Every structure is written in structure tokens, then in C-alpha cells.
C-alpha atoms as a printed R data frame, in Angstrom:
    type eleno elety resid chain resno       x      y       z
1   ATOM     1    CA   MET     A     1 124.307 35.308   1.018
2   ATOM     2    CA   LYS     A     2 125.522 38.459   1.110
3   ATOM     3    CA   PHE     A     3 128.977 39.699  -1.268
4   ATOM     4    CA   GLY     A     4 131.030 42.414  -1.347
5   ATOM     5    CA   LEU     A     5 133.981 43.930  -2.468
6   ATOM     6    CA   PHE     A     6 138.135 43.889  -1.368
7   ATOM     7    CA   GLY     A     7 141.197 45.479  -2.310
8   ATOM     8    CA   GLY     A     8 142.337 48.905  -3.986
9   ATOM     9    CA   ALA     A     9 143.477 50.531  -6.923
10  ATOM    10    CA   SER     A    10 147.258 51.944  -8.070
11  ATOM    11    CA   ALA     A    11 147.915 55.501 -10.241
12  ATOM    12    CA   LYS     A    12 150.932 55.215 -12.471
13  ATOM    13    CA   ARG     A    13 154.251 57.353 -11.953
14  ATOM    14    CA   GLY     A    14 155.574 59.724 -14.111
15  ATOM    15    CA   GLY     A    15 155.167 61.919 -16.909
16  ATOM    16    CA   ASP     A    16 154.105 65.734 -15.867
17  ATOM    17    CA   THR     A    17 151.320 64.635 -13.538
18  ATOM    18    CA   ALA     A    18 149.668 61.818 -11.656
19  ATOM    19    CA   ASP     A    19 147.737 59.575 -14.064
20  ATOM    20    CA   SER     A    20 144.388 58.880 -11.910
21  ATOM    21    CA   ALA     A    21 142.832 56.394 -14.716
22  ATOM    22    CA   GLY     A    22 143.728 53.310 -11.616
23  ATOM    23    CA   TYR     A    23 141.731 55.144  -9.360
24  ATOM    24    CA   LEU     A    24 139.157 55.765 -11.340
25  ATOM    25    CA   LYS     A    25 138.415 53.131 -13.039
26  ATOM    26    CA   VAL     A    26 138.496 50.809 -10.051
27  ATOM    27    CA   LEU     A    27 136.247 53.599  -8.392
28  ATOM    28    CA   ASP     A    28 133.537 53.724 -10.991
29  ATOM    29    CA   MET     A    29 133.508 49.615 -10.418
30  ATOM    30    CA   ILE     A    30 132.794 50.491  -7.335
31  ATOM    31    CA   CYS     A    31 130.030 52.421  -8.058
32  ATOM    32    CA   GLU     A    32 128.472 49.845 -10.576
33  ATOM    33    CA   ALA     A    33 129.168 47.397  -7.308
34  ATOM    34    CA   ASP     A    34 126.766 49.343  -5.378
35  ATOM    35    CA   ARG     A    35 124.045 49.680  -8.202
36  ATOM    36    CA   LEU     A    36 123.783 45.970  -8.743
37  ATOM    37    CA   GLY     A    37 123.243 45.736  -4.914
38  ATOM    38    CA   TYR     A    38 126.684 44.593  -3.117
39  ATOM    39    CA   HIS     A    39 126.928 45.011   0.294
40  ATOM    40    CA   SER     A    40 130.240 45.935   1.464
41  ATOM    41    CA   VAL     A    41 133.717 47.606   0.209
42  ATOM    42    CA   PHE     A    42 136.347 46.974   2.192
43  ATOM    43    CA   MET     A    43 139.781 48.866   0.215
44  ATOM    44    CA   VAL     A    44 143.453 48.643   1.662
45  ATOM    45    CA   GLU     A    45 145.560 50.805   3.341
46  ATOM    46    CA   HIS     A    46 149.590 50.840   1.591
47  ATOM    47    CA   HIS     A    47 152.738 52.364   1.424
48  ATOM    48    CA   PHE     A    48 155.842 53.381  -0.145
49  ATOM    49    CA   THR     A    49 154.757 50.129  -2.980
50  ATOM    50    CA   GLY     A    50 156.375 52.110  -6.008
51  ATOM    51    CA   VAL     A    51 152.976 51.553  -7.481
52  ATOM    52    CA   GLY     A    52 150.426 54.151  -6.748
53  ATOM    53    CA   GLN     A    53 148.238 51.824  -3.974
54  ATOM    54    CA   ILE     A    54 145.600 53.511  -1.806
55  ATOM    55    CA   SER     A    55 146.887 55.477   0.624
56  ATOM    56    CA   ALA     A    56 144.443 58.179   2.137
57  ATOM    57    CA   THR     A    57 141.601 55.266   2.256
58  ATOM    58    CA   LEU     A    58 139.433 57.244   4.607
59  ATOM    59    CA   SER     A    59 139.808 60.186   2.091
60  ATOM    60    CA   THR     A    60 138.918 57.752  -0.968
61  ATOM    61    CA   LEU     A    61 135.727 56.153   1.270
62  ATOM    62    CA   CYS     A    62 134.287 59.943   1.844
63  ATOM    63    CA   TYR     A    63 134.695 60.561  -2.073
64  ATOM    64    CA   LEU     A    64 132.777 57.242  -2.699
65  ATOM    65    CA   ALA     A    65 130.051 57.962   0.203
66  ATOM    66    CA   ALA     A    66 129.528 61.056  -2.136
67  ATOM    67    CA   ARG     A    67 129.027 58.721  -5.342
68  ATOM    68    CA   THR     A    68 127.160 55.711  -3.805
69  ATOM    69    CA   LYS     A    69 123.824 55.466  -2.015
70  ATOM    70    CA   THR     A    70 123.844 51.317  -0.018
71  ATOM    71    CA   ILE     A    71 127.120 49.744  -0.511
72  ATOM    72    CA   ARG     A    72 128.893 49.356   3.252
73  ATOM    73    CA   LEU     A    73 132.470 51.827   2.808
74  ATOM    74    CA   GLY     A    74 134.921 49.568   5.032
75  ATOM    75    CA   THR     A    75 138.733 49.743   5.967
76  ATOM    76    CA   GLY     A    76 140.526 46.586   5.066
77  ATOM    77    CA   VAL     A    77 141.979 47.553   7.379
78  ATOM    78    CA   THR     A    78 143.782 50.645   8.889
79  ATOM    79    CA   VAL     A    79 147.332 50.420   9.729
80  ATOM    80    CA   LEU     A    80 147.226 51.783  13.633
81  ATOM    81    CA   PRO     A    81 150.722 51.885  14.007
82  ATOM    82    CA   TRP     A    82 150.849 54.539  11.602
83  ATOM    83    CA   HIS     A    83 148.331 57.291  12.822
84  ATOM    84    CA   ASN     A    84 147.669 59.687  15.072
85  ATOM    85    CA   PRO     A    85 144.431 57.294  16.945
86  ATOM    86    CA   VAL     A    86 143.015 60.753  17.459
87  ATOM    87    CA   LEU     A    87 143.352 62.252  14.221
88  ATOM    88    CA   VAL     A    88 141.634 58.189  12.749
89  ATOM    89    CA   ALA     A    89 138.941 58.667  14.828
90  ATOM    90    CA   GLU     A    90 137.984 62.341  13.884
91  ATOM    91    CA   GLN     A    91 138.325 60.946  10.152
92  ATOM    92    CA   ALA     A    92 135.882 57.649  10.473
93  ATOM    93    CA   ALA     A    93 133.903 59.623  12.435
94  ATOM    94    CA   THR     A    94 133.025 62.128   9.351
95  ATOM    95    CA   LEU     A    95 132.836 59.274   7.505
96  ATOM    96    CA   ASP     A    96 130.606 57.593   8.864
97  ATOM    97    CA   LEU     A    97 128.370 60.713   9.348
98  ATOM    98    CA   LEU     A    98 128.557 62.213   5.680
99  ATOM    99    CA   SER     A    99 127.591 58.122   4.472
100 ATOM   100    CA   GLY     A   100 124.760 58.371   6.426
101 ATOM   101    CA   GLY     A   101 126.160 55.415   8.649
102 ATOM   102    CA   ARG     A   102 127.718 53.100   6.016
103 ATOM   103    CA   LEU     A   103 131.705 52.988   7.533
104 ATOM   104    CA   ASP     A   104 132.578 49.364   8.426
105 ATOM   105    CA   PHE     A   105 135.848 50.355  10.458
106 ATOM   106    CA   GLY     A   106 138.635 47.173   9.672
107 ATOM   107    CA   VAL     A   107 141.663 48.170  11.704
108 ATOM   108    CA   GLY     A   108 145.412 45.766  11.711
109 ATOM   109    CA   LYS     A   109 148.873 46.187  13.204
110 ATOM   110    CA   GLY     A   110 150.252 45.732   9.546
111 ATOM   111    CA   TYR     A   111 152.674 43.609   7.852
112 ATOM   112    CA   ARG     A   112 155.340 44.893   5.401
113 ATOM   113    CA   ASP     A   113 158.585 45.367   6.435
114 ATOM   114    CA   LEU     A   114 158.791 48.325   3.846
115 ATOM   115    CA   GLU     A   115 156.054 50.007   5.736
116 ATOM   116    CA   PHE     A   116 157.854 49.156   9.186
117 ATOM   117    CA   LYS     A   117 160.799 50.298   7.705
118 ATOM   118    CA   GLY     A   118 159.815 53.600   5.774
119 ATOM   119    CA   PHE     A   119 158.085 54.688   8.856
120 ATOM   120    CA   ARG     A   120 160.699 53.509  11.161
121 ATOM   121    CA   ILE     A   121 158.653 51.829  13.300
122 ATOM   122    CA   PRO     A   122 160.155 48.422  14.808
123 ATOM   123    CA   SER     A   123 157.682 45.731  13.877
124 ATOM   124    CA   GLU     A   124 158.188 44.134  17.151
125 ATOM   125    CA   GLU     A   125 156.496 47.376  18.616
126 ATOM   126    CA   ALA     A   126 153.504 46.542  15.880
127 ATOM   127    CA   GLN     A   127 151.017 44.538  18.845
128 ATOM   128    CA   GLU     A   128 150.937 47.639  21.338
129 ATOM   129    CA   ARG     A   129 151.062 50.553  19.211
130 ATOM   130    CA   TYR     A   130 148.059 48.576  17.709
131 ATOM   131    CA   GLU     A   131 146.259 47.934  20.945
132 ATOM   132    CA   GLU     A   132 147.057 51.109  22.258
133 ATOM   133    CA   SER     A   133 145.664 53.087  19.556
134 ATOM   134    CA   LEU     A   134 142.478 50.719  19.499
135 ATOM   135    CA   ASP     A   135 142.244 51.811  22.645
136 ATOM   136    CA   ILE     A   136 141.832 55.912  22.130
137 ATOM   137    CA   ILE     A   137 140.011 55.374  18.697
138 ATOM   138    CA   LEU     A   138 136.604 53.681  20.679
139 ATOM   139    CA   LYS     A   139 137.476 56.203  23.207
140 ATOM   140    CA   SER     A   140 136.944 58.715  21.061
141 ATOM   141    CA   PHE     A   141 133.869 57.809  19.135
142 ATOM   142    CA   THR     A   142 132.278 56.705  22.911
143 ATOM   143    CA   SER     A   143 133.424 59.962  24.753
144 ATOM   144    CA   ASP     A   144 130.122 62.587  24.655
145 ATOM   145    CA   GLU     A   145 132.874 64.347  27.451
146 ATOM   146    CA   ARG     A   146 136.305 65.814  27.886
147 ATOM   147    CA   PHE     A   147 139.103 62.996  28.281
148 ATOM   148    CA   SER     A   148 142.535 62.790  28.636
149 ATOM   149    CA   TYR     A   149 144.613 59.894  27.530
150 ATOM   150    CA   ALA     A   150 148.204 58.461  29.050
151 ATOM   151    CA   GLY     A   151 149.785 55.702  27.333
152 ATOM   152    CA   LYS     A   152 153.453 54.597  26.281
153 ATOM   153    CA   TYR     A   153 153.063 55.799  22.625
154 ATOM   154    CA   TRP     A   154 149.526 58.632  22.692
155 ATOM   155    CA   GLN     A   155 149.399 60.979  25.005
156 ATOM   156    CA   PHE     A   156 146.362 63.142  24.769
157 ATOM   157    CA   ASP     A   157 145.188 66.124  27.413
158 ATOM   158    CA   ASP     A   158 141.481 67.705  27.882
159 ATOM   159    CA   ILE     A   159 140.248 66.333  25.075
160 ATOM   160    CA   LEU     A   160 136.347 65.735  23.175
161 ATOM   161    CA   VAL     A   161 137.044 64.102  19.909
162 ATOM   162    CA   GLU     A   162 134.162 65.394  16.902
163 ATOM   163    CA   PRO     A   163 132.357 64.554  15.237
164 ATOM   164    CA   PRO     A   164 130.250 62.038  16.378
165 ATOM   165    CA   THR     A   165 129.999 58.610  14.920
166 ATOM   166    CA   MET     A   166 125.983 57.941  13.446
167 ATOM   167    CA   GLN     A   167 125.847 54.595  13.971
168 ATOM   168    CA   LYS     A   168 126.017 53.785  17.670
169 ATOM   169    CA   PRO     A   169 127.811 53.373  20.238
170 ATOM   170    CA   HIS     A   170 130.373 53.220  17.247
171 ATOM   171    CA   PRO     A   171 130.595 52.019  13.303
172 ATOM   172    CA   PRO     A   172 131.085 47.966  13.584
173 ATOM   173    CA   ILE     A   173 134.922 47.121  14.035
174 ATOM   174    CA   TRP     A   174 136.576 44.277  11.920
175 ATOM   175    CA   ILE     A   175 139.710 42.881  12.318
176 ATOM   176    CA   ALA     A   176 141.500 40.640  10.498
177 ATOM   177    CA   ALA     A   177 142.744 37.373  11.529
178 ATOM   178    CA   GLY     A   178 144.765 34.508  10.327
179 ATOM   179    CA   SER     A   179 146.474 32.817  13.079
180 ATOM   180    CA   ASP     A   180 144.382 29.661  16.025
181 ATOM   181    CA   ASP     A   181 145.431 32.064  18.501
182 ATOM   182    CA   THR     A   182 144.203 35.565  17.428
183 ATOM   183    CA   ILE     A   183 141.183 34.594  15.438
184 ATOM   184    CA   ALA     A   184 140.277 33.349  19.415
185 ATOM   185    CA   ALA     A   185 140.991 36.691  20.910
186 ATOM   186    CA   VAL     A   186 138.905 38.668  18.007
187 ATOM   187    CA   ALA     A   187 136.201 36.146  19.010
188 ATOM   188    CA   ARG     A   188 136.002 37.030  22.857
189 ATOM   189    CA   SER     A   189 136.799 40.428  22.204
190 ATOM   190    CA   GLY     A   190 133.120 40.915  20.343
191 ATOM   191    CA   TYR     A   191 134.262 42.605  17.313
192 ATOM   192    CA   ASN     A   192 134.228 41.225  13.828
193 ATOM   193    CA   VAL     A   193 136.687 38.956  11.930
194 ATOM   194    CA   MET     A   194 138.164 39.050   8.201
195 ATOM   195    CA   PHE     A   195 139.714 36.172   7.053
196 ATOM   196    CA   ASP     A   196 142.200 36.670   4.137
197 ATOM   197    CA   GLN     A   197 142.089 35.186   0.333
198 ATOM   198    CA   PHE     A   198 145.174 33.574   0.305
199 ATOM   199    CA   ALA     A   199 144.156 30.818   2.523
200 ATOM   200    CA   GLY     A   200 142.634 27.729   0.853
201 ATOM   201    CA   PHE     A   201 139.131 26.432   1.260
202 ATOM   202    CA   GLU     A   202 140.291 23.764   3.606
203 ATOM   203    CA   ARG     A   203 142.430 26.157   6.139
204 ATOM   204    CA   THR     A   204 139.649 28.678   5.640
205 ATOM   205    CA   CYS     A   205 137.133 26.296   6.934
206 ATOM   206    CA   GLU     A   206 139.768 25.356  10.020
207 ATOM   207    CA   ARG     A   207 139.559 29.170  11.053
208 ATOM   208    CA   LEU     A   208 135.744 29.385  10.667
209 ATOM   209    CA   GLU     A   209 135.794 26.485  13.041
210 ATOM   210    CA   ILE     A   210 137.774 27.696  15.888
211 ATOM   211    CA   TRP     A   211 135.744 30.931  15.922
212 ATOM   212    CA   LYS     A   212 132.543 29.066  16.214
213 ATOM   213    CA   ARG     A   213 134.475 27.080  18.774
214 ATOM   214    CA   THR     A   214 135.651 29.820  20.739
215 ATOM   215    CA   CYS     A   215 132.180 31.543  20.692
216 ATOM   216    CA   ALA     A   216 130.471 28.293  21.772
217 ATOM   217    CA   GLU     A   217 132.790 29.018  24.921
218 ATOM   218    CA   ILE     A   218 131.684 32.910  25.965
219 ATOM   219    CA   GLY     A   219 128.455 32.419  25.375
220 ATOM   220    CA   ARG     A   220 128.989 34.515  22.081
221 ATOM   221    CA   PRO     A   221 125.926 33.894  19.715
222 ATOM   222    CA   TYR     A   222 127.584 32.719  16.119
223 ATOM   223    CA   ASP     A   223 126.261 35.662  13.370
224 ATOM   224    CA   PRO     A   224 127.848 35.051  10.250
225 ATOM   225    CA   MET     A   225 127.123 38.571   8.825
226 ATOM   226    CA   GLN     A   226 130.236 39.098  11.865
227 ATOM   227    CA   VAL     A   227 132.954 37.153   9.450
228 ATOM   228    CA   THR     A   228 133.561 37.679   6.170
229 ATOM   229    CA   VAL     A   229 136.267 35.787   3.973
230 ATOM   230    CA   ALA     A   230 138.298 37.546   0.966
231 ATOM   231    CA   ARG     A   231 138.205 35.502  -1.581
232 ATOM   232    CA   GLY     A   232 139.565 35.908  -5.498
233 ATOM   233    CA   LEU     A   233 136.770 36.407  -8.288
234 ATOM   234    CA   THR     A   234 137.230 35.167 -12.180
235 ATOM   235    CA   VAL     A   235 134.117 33.840 -13.472
236 ATOM   236    CA   VAL     A   236 134.586 32.512 -16.790
237 ATOM   237    CA   GLU     A   237 132.427 30.650 -19.856
238 ATOM   238    CA   THR     A   238 135.427 28.699 -21.623
239 ATOM   239    CA   ASP     A   239 138.005 25.708 -20.140
240 ATOM   240    CA   GLU     A   240 141.414 27.812 -21.891
241 ATOM   241    CA   GLN     A   241 140.007 31.229 -19.565
242 ATOM   242    CA   TYR     A   242 139.717 29.309 -16.961
243 ATOM   243    CA   GLU     A   243 142.970 27.538 -17.087
244 ATOM   244    CA   LYS     A   244 144.240 30.938 -17.850
245 ATOM   245    CA   ALA     A   245 142.478 32.519 -14.658
246 ATOM   246    CA   LEU     A   246 144.632 30.252 -12.660
247 ATOM   247    CA   ALA     A   247 147.986 30.997 -14.193
248 ATOM   248    CA   ALA     A   248 146.984 34.791 -13.634
249 ATOM   249    CA   ARG     A   249 146.416 34.134 -10.323
250 ATOM   250    CA   ARG     A   250 149.704 32.118  -9.024
251 ATOM   251    CA   GLU     A   251 151.507 34.613 -10.750
252 ATOM   252    CA   ARG     A   252 149.783 37.360  -8.978
253 ATOM   253    CA   ASN     A   253 151.159 35.054  -5.890
254 ATOM   254    CA   LYS     A   254 154.746 34.897  -6.864
255 ATOM   255    CA   GLN     A   255 155.249 38.783  -7.887
256 ATOM   256    CA   PHE     A   256 153.288 39.338  -4.391
257 ATOM   257    CA   ILE     A   257 156.248 37.456  -2.219
258 ATOM   258    CA   ALA     A   258 158.691 39.446  -4.376
259 ATOM   259    CA   ARG     A   259 157.350 42.422  -4.089
260 ATOM   260    CA   PHE     A   260 156.782 42.548  -0.292
261 ATOM   261    CA   GLY     A   261 158.949 39.573   1.306
262 ATOM   262    CA   ASN     A   262 156.195 38.450   3.413
263 ATOM   263    CA   LEU     A   263 152.434 37.708   3.539
264 ATOM   264    CA   PRO     A   264 150.015 39.454   6.144
265 ATOM   265    CA   GLY     A   265 150.619 37.591   9.454
266 ATOM   266    CA   GLN     A   266 154.547 37.277   9.122
267 ATOM   267    CA   GLN     A   267 156.644 40.523   9.594
268 ATOM   268    CA   GLY     A   268 159.542 40.233  10.567
269 ATOM   269    CA   LYS     A   269 159.705 36.850   8.605
270 ATOM   270    CA   ALA     A   270 161.871 35.387   5.699
271 ATOM   271    CA   ALA     A   271 159.330 34.954   3.139
272 ATOM   272    CA   ARG     A   272 159.176 30.983   1.921
273 ATOM   273    CA   PRO     A   273 157.089 29.546  -0.146
274 ATOM   274    CA   ALA     A   274 155.797 26.797   2.371
275 ATOM   275    CA   VAL     A   275 155.019 29.446   4.708
276 ATOM   276    CA   GLN     A   276 152.987 28.193   8.481
277 ATOM   277    CA   PRO     A   277 150.189 26.039   8.326
278 ATOM   278    CA   ASN     A   278 148.452 27.744  11.612
279 ATOM   279    CA   SER     A   279 148.329 31.278   9.060
280 ATOM   280    CA   TYR     A   280 148.164 30.077   5.607
281 ATOM   281    CA   SER     A   281 147.098 27.503   3.124
282 ATOM   282    CA   ASP     A   282 150.330 25.142   1.891
283 ATOM   283    CA   SER     A   283 149.311 25.324  -0.974
284 ATOM   284    CA   LEU     A   284 149.543 28.871  -1.878
285 ATOM   285    CA   PHE     A   285 150.133 29.046  -5.148
286 ATOM   286    CA   VAL     A   286 148.795 26.257  -6.124
287 ATOM   287    CA   ASP     A   287 145.933 25.870  -5.054
288 ATOM   288    CA   GLU     A   288 142.803 27.862  -6.399
289 ATOM   289    CA   SER     A   289 139.844 26.963  -3.624
290 ATOM   290    CA   GLY     A   290 141.813 30.069  -2.812
291 ATOM   291    CA   ALA     A   291 139.667 31.817  -4.855
292 ATOM   292    CA   MET     A   292 136.106 31.385  -6.602
293 ATOM   293    CA   ILE     A   293 137.600 30.752 -10.499
294 ATOM   294    CA   GLY     A   294 135.690 29.383 -12.796
295 ATOM   295    CA   LYS     A   295 131.768 28.316 -15.283
296 ATOM   296    CA   PRO     A   296 129.089 30.213 -13.370
297 ATOM   297    CA   ALA     A   297 128.329 26.795 -12.144
298 ATOM   298    CA   GLN     A   298 131.940 26.030 -10.886
299 ATOM   299    CA   VAL     A   299 131.683 29.377  -8.574
300 ATOM   300    CA   VAL     A   300 127.870 28.432  -7.682
301 ATOM   301    CA   ALA     A   301 129.613 25.239  -6.358
302 ATOM   302    CA   GLN     A   302 132.210 26.772  -4.836
303 ATOM   303    CA   LEU     A   303 129.930 29.231  -2.758
304 ATOM   304    CA   ARG     A   304 127.438 26.591  -1.502
305 ATOM   305    CA   ALA     A   305 130.285 24.998  -0.187
306 ATOM   306    CA   MET     A   306 131.923 27.904   1.919
307 ATOM   307    CA   GLN     A   307 127.882 28.200   2.544
308 ATOM   308    CA   GLN     A   308 127.439 24.677   3.945
309 ATOM   309    CA   ALA     A   309 130.848 25.031   6.038
310 ATOM   310    CA   GLY     A   310 129.154 28.270   7.817
311 ATOM   311    CA   PHE     A   311 130.006 31.267   5.562
312 ATOM   312    CA   GLU     A   312 127.417 33.911   4.624
313 ATOM   313    CA   TYR     A   313 129.622 37.243   3.957
314 ATOM   314    CA   VAL     A   314 131.926 36.587   0.840
315 ATOM   315    CA   ILE     A   315 134.415 39.849  -0.643
316 ATOM   316    CA   PHE     A   316 135.730 39.430  -3.295
317 ATOM   317    CA   THR     A   317 139.484 41.150  -4.519
318 ATOM   318    CA   ILE     A   318 137.927 43.536  -6.963
319 ATOM   319    CA   PRO     A   319 138.384 42.343  -9.835
320 ATOM   320    CA   SER     A   320 140.147 44.070 -13.333
321 ATOM   321    CA   ASP     A   321 136.975 44.183 -15.486
322 ATOM   322    CA   VAL     A   322 133.379 45.466 -14.476
323 ATOM   323    CA   GLU     A   323 132.045 42.673 -16.225
324 ATOM   324    CA   VAL     A   324 133.244 40.008 -13.741
325 ATOM   325    CA   LEU     A   325 130.484 41.221 -11.616
326 ATOM   326    CA   ARG     A   326 127.917 41.381 -13.765
327 ATOM   327    CA   LEU     A   327 128.175 38.318 -14.849
328 ATOM   328    CA   PHE     A   328 128.561 37.210 -11.161
329 ATOM   329    CA   ALA     A   329 125.119 38.970 -10.424
330 ATOM   330    CA   ARG     A   330 123.729 37.841 -13.155
331 ATOM   331    CA   ASP     A   331 124.402 34.068 -13.497
332 ATOM   332    CA   VAL     A   332 125.703 33.144 -10.535
333 ATOM   333    CA   ALA     A   333 123.728 35.487  -7.344
334 ATOM   334    CA   PRO     A   334 120.792 34.479  -8.473
335 ATOM   335    CA   GLN     A   335 120.997 30.927  -7.583
336 ATOM   336    CA   LEU     A   336 121.947 31.557  -4.313
337 ATOM   337    CA   ASP     A   337 119.502 33.583  -2.966
338 ATOM   338    CA   SER     A   338 121.825 36.508  -2.817
339 ATOM   339    CA   GLU     A   339 120.202 40.110  -2.918
340 ATOM   340    CA   LEU     A   340 122.213 41.343  -5.603
341 ATOM   341    CA   LEU     A   341 120.410 42.611  -9.177
342 ATOM   342    CA   ALA     A   342 120.709 41.037 -12.598
343 ATOM   343    CA   ALA     A   343 123.071 43.354 -14.415
344 ATOM   344    CA   GLU     A   344 120.785 44.916 -17.405
């Protein structure tokens, strides 16, 4: 199995200067993950949160490109409706070039009402904007000749996007998907898929079966490295720590709903404790199977169950303590035929 990281960081407001400690702690942790042999990191993009979440994801990953050696650098995800697609293509290509071809380009259409409101973009336009922007970005990545583009939202005249990407024909495209229809559409597109960290084990396995079935229908070979799923991770040593970790996860999920009003794929819908089963686990707030929480043997068993279902690539939400990554590398990964290195 291969393992990566998923998430972001925050910087406090107030005082004479911004507090960079939150960013640097997380970035240092990613550098340690690189040393330990974790396969990738996918970093989020968010705006207007009030808690200093990462907004300039590609810039942050360029910084990491200079500090790391082998870890793949992913966007999880770049929200295309917010951006000029040509400028995004230029920044992404620059990152791919400077990192030696380590970019995994994750894209999405956005889901937080707060962000649509802040950018004054109707959420009803999200899908069209996303599709048009992705079309332009792919053309920018692959065209060696000047081109023009006349779309509904974007128009460009006689352009050649520079620099070229190192990966050919372009960096891997990862698309976040939750509903059955979206999963099938991504499979048919030929791109890779990312499953979120909210759904429990049963729903996550259902999603993978939809992916496999669609791939079989269109003659696309199933490649487990083209599918990744995000999971929370807490490796504990005692029963008391286990109970505390479960309680902390439930509280984080409740705070998420309270702050942002909805979950991925639910923009424009009122928050509710029982979300639609077609997208997310009914037991969102209480189902620990949506995260890897437990003693090393428990986490190994959970991951083996995912492996038996067909998953070989799991990305963990960035933990608050780097020791979790080291414990995982030392006590869990060696039992799963992983490439991680035991912490010294």
C-alpha cells in the first residue's frame, strides 16, 4: 500500500504581524513525511474562513518543492471557479517543472456557500465554470502552438501558456467525487478520483464498486493508484486515548458543519445531521469507520479491510502531532508492505 497526507494549515490573525507558526508546523511535518517515505501530500484551498486556512495552495507547494525530495505535491483541490484558468495553468506548470515532475493536480468545483458568496459567483454556475476552466487548463498544458478560446466565462486570444509541464502530456488530474453519478463520470473521463474523509467504511466501499463497475463497462483497466481515499489518522497506545480521539473527531465534524454550513457536494443545501446517503455516511458524527483511529493492531486491521475492498492508496488528514506519522511508519506500515521508513 501507499500512504500520503491530506489537509492544510492555519495562521492566526491579530497583533502586529501574522502568526506563521501554524503554517510552518504543518510544512515541517510534511518535510518529515517526505523523509519517512510517505508518497504524497494533497493540500486544500479555502478562502474567507477567518481561521487563516491555506488559500494560495500552489505557492505553498512551490515552497515545499524546494524543501522536499520525493514526496508528490498535490492540490486537494484547486477550486477552478475562483480562478483565471490560464494563470492557474501557468502556476501549476511552474510547480511541476521546479519539483521535477511531482505535481498531482487535484481540481474541483467548490462546495462552501461562504466562498461562492465572497467571490460573488452564483453556486448555480459552479459546474459550467469548472468544466470550462478545466478544458482551458488542459489545452494550456498540452498545446505547443498558440491558440484562442471563446467560452461563456473566459476568452483568450492568441496565447501560448508557459512554462511547459515536465510530466507529459500533463500532470495527473485528480477529481474529488462523492455522489454515484459523479464517480461514474470521473471514471469515464479517464482522470483519477479522490474520495473524501467524511464517509464511513461501508459507503466508501460502495463508491469503489461504482468506480470499478464503470471502468469495466467502458473497458478501462482498474488501477488502484488512480483511486485515493482520505481518512483521519490517530495512532494511540491506550483505551483512554482511543476514546478521546473518537470524541475529538466527532467534535471537529460538528464544528465543521457549524462553521461552514455544509459538506463537500452539498453547496446550496441546508446543513442537517443526516446527510444524503448517496453522498455521505448517514452516521457522519458517530461512525469511527470514517477514520483510522486505534492502537497499531487496530489500524492495521482497518487498513487490511480497505485493501481487501480494493484500496491500495490512502491519504491521511494531517495530524496535529508529527509523532503520529512516526508511530504509523514504525508500527503500522511495515505490516502492510509499505515503502515507508521506520522513524529513527
